[in-house]
C-alpha positions as CSV (number, residue, x, y, z in Angstrom):
1,M,0.0,0.0,0.0
2,V,1.0,3.6,-0.7
3,V,-0.4,7.0,0.1
4,V,-1.5,8.8,-3.0
5,W,-1.7,12.6,-3.0
6,S,-3.3,14.8,-5.7
7,A,-4.6,11.7,-7.5
8,T,-7.3,13.7,-9.3
9,T,-5.2,16.8,-10.1
10,G,-4.4,15.7,-13.6
11,L,-8.0,14.8,-14.4
12,A,-9.2,18.1,-13.1
13,A,-6.6,20.0,-15.1
14,M,-7.6,17.9,-18.2
15,T,-11.3,18.7,-17.6
16,L,-10.6,22.4,-17.4
17,A,-8.3,22.3,-20.4
18,L,-11.0,20.6,-22.4
19,A,-13.5,23.3,-21.3
20,H,-11.0,25.9,-22.5
21,C,-10.4,24.2,-25.8
22,R,-14.2,24.1,-26.4
23,G,-14.5,27.8,-25.7
24,W,-16.4,27.2,-22.4
25,L,-13.7,28.6,-20.2
26,D,-11.3,31.5,-20.8
27,Y,-8.2,31.5,-18.7
28,E,-7.9,35.3,-18.8
29,A,-11.5,35.9,-17.8
30,P,-12.3,36.6,-14.2
31,V,-13.6,33.6,-12.2
32,C,-16.8,35.6,-11.5
33,R,-17.8,35.4,-15.2
34,Y,-18.6,31.8,-14.5
35,W,-19.4,32.0,-10.8
36,L,-21.0,35.3,-10.0
37,E,-21.0,34.8,-6.2
38,F,-17.2,34.4,-6.2
39,A,-16.8,38.2,-6.6
40,Q,-16.7,39.0,-2.9
41,H,-14.0,40.3,-0.6
42,G,-11.6,41.5,-3.3
43,K,-11.9,38.5,-5.6
44,E,-13.7,40.1,-8.4
45,R,-10.6,40.5,-10.6
46,I,-9.1,37.1,-9.9
47,T,-8.7,35.4,-13.3
48,V,-9.1,31.7,-14.0
49,R,-5.4,31.5,-14.8
50,Q,-4.5,33.0,-11.4
51,L,-6.7,30.6,-9.6
52,L,-5.4,27.6,-11.5
53,A,-1.8,28.8,-11.0
54,H,-2.2,28.9,-7.2
55,Q,-1.9,32.7,-7.2
56,A,-5.3,33.6,-5.8
57,G,-4.4,33.6,-2.1
58,L,-7.2,31.1,-1.4
59,F,-5.0,28.2,-0.2
60,A,-7.0,27.4,3.0
61,F,-10.5,27.8,4.4
62,D,-10.9,30.9,6.6
63,E,-14.0,29.5,8.3
64,P,-14.7,26.1,9.8
65,V,-15.6,23.4,7.2
66,D,-16.6,19.9,8.2
67,R,-17.8,16.8,6.4
68,S,-21.4,18.1,6.3
69,V,-20.3,21.2,4.4
70,I,-18.0,19.3,2.1
71,A,-20.9,16.9,1.3
72,A,-23.3,19.7,0.4
73,L,-21.8,21.4,-2.6
74,D,-24.2,24.4,-2.5
75,R,-23.1,25.1,1.1
76,L,-19.5,24.6,0.2
77,A,-19.8,26.9,-2.7
78,A,-21.2,29.6,-0.5
79,V,-18.2,29.2,1.9
80,L,-15.8,29.4,-0.9
81,A,-17.4,32.5,-2.3
82,R,-17.1,34.2,1.1
83,Q,-13.3,33.5,1.3
84,K,-10.9,36.4,1.5
85,P,-7.6,36.2,-0.3
86,A,-4.6,35.9,2.0
87,W,-2.7,38.3,-0.3
88,E,-3.3,40.5,-3.3
89,P,-4.2,38.0,-6.0
90,G,-1.5,37.5,-8.6
91,T,1.4,38.8,-6.4
92,R,2.4,35.6,-4.7
93,Q,2.0,31.8,-5.1
94,A,1.2,29.1,-2.6
95,Y,-0.1,25.6,-3.3
96,H,-3.9,25.6,-2.9
97,A,-3.8,21.9,-2.0
98,L,-6.9,22.0,0.3
99,T,-9.1,24.2,-1.9
100,L,-8.2,24.1,-5.6
101,G,-10.4,21.1,-6.5
102,F,-13.4,22.8,-4.9
103,Y,-12.7,26.0,-6.7
104,E,-12.3,24.1,-10.0
105,G,-15.7,22.5,-9.3
106,G,-17.2,25.9,-8.9
107,L,-16.0,26.8,-12.4
108,V,-17.4,23.8,-14.2
109,L,-20.4,22.5,-12.2
110,P,-23.9,23.9,-12.6
111,A,-24.6,26.9,-10.5
112,P,-25.5,25.9,-6.9
113,K,-28.6,27.0,-5.1
114,W,-27.7,30.1,-3.1
115,D,-30.6,30.1,-0.7
116,N,-28.9,28.9,2.5
């Protein structure tokens, strides 16, 4: 047995690259073009490229997140939309290991219900 980290990273990148190739996702566009609620707390100008390049300053959750939140994608999307960048987006880089997959999901999944 071995521990496997980032097992889905390649598949997620391939999914987003396919969306880009088909014209569904523009790397230079702000994330909020695809996810309106994302544009909170200074995130309105974060581009898809900055998010995917780990330059958005969103590498950790800044409020408690447990299994019940992770299991309810609409609740998780609301938490992610409320996040505040840890630095001016685009000026630094840190591996968004805990959050990137969830943000990628926010880019490509149908819009969640925002009523909670």
